[in-house]
C-alpha positions in Angstrom: -7.0 -0.8 4.7 -7.0 -4.5 5.6 -4.3 -6.5 7.4 -3.9 -10.2 6.9 -1.4 -12.9 7.8 0.5 -13.7 4.6 0.8 -17.5 4.9 2.9 -18.3 1.8 4.5 -15.3 0.2 7.8 -14.6 1.8 7.7 -17.7 4.0 11.1 -19.4 4.2 11.6 -22.6 2.3 12.3 -24.5 5.5 8.9 -23.4 6.9 6.8 -24.6 4.0 6.1 -28.0 5.4 4.8 -26.5 8.6 2.8 -23.9 6.6 1.1 -26.7 4.7 0.5 -28.7 7.9 -1.1 -25.7 9.7 -2.8 -24.1 6.8 -6.3 -24.2 8.5 -5.0 -23.0 11.9 -6.0 -19.6 13.3 -3.4 -16.8 12.6 -1.9 -16.9 16.1 -1.3 -20.6 15.9 0.0 -20.5 12.3 2.5 -17.7 13.1 3.8 -19.6 16.1 4.6 -22.7 13.9 5.7 -20.7 10.9 7.9 -17.9 12.3 8.8 -16.5 8.9 5.2 -15.6 8.1 4.4 -12.0 8.3 1.5 -9.6 8.0 0.6 -7.7 4.8 -1.7 -4.8 4.1 -4.2 -4.3 1.3 -5.0 -0.7 0.5 -8.7 -0.6 -0.4 -8.8 3.1 -1.2 -5.4 4.3 -2.5 -6.6 7.9 -2.7 -6.6 8.2 1.1 -3.0 7.2 1.5 -0.7 10.2 1.9 2.6 8.3 2.5 3.8 4.9 3.4 6.8 4.4 5.7 8.5 1.2 6.6 9.0 0.8 10.4 11.3 -1.9 11.6 
């Protein structure tokens, strides 16, 4: 599995200008300026996943 900061999908409309301005910034900096950004997961080998649970 791979985790990445999703910089555009799910970002609030009011944060798009800051997202564009800080597009090249490291993840930590980007997430500070674009608080609606969130991490996503890519499952590289689906056969190893037994279950997925959302934890809030």
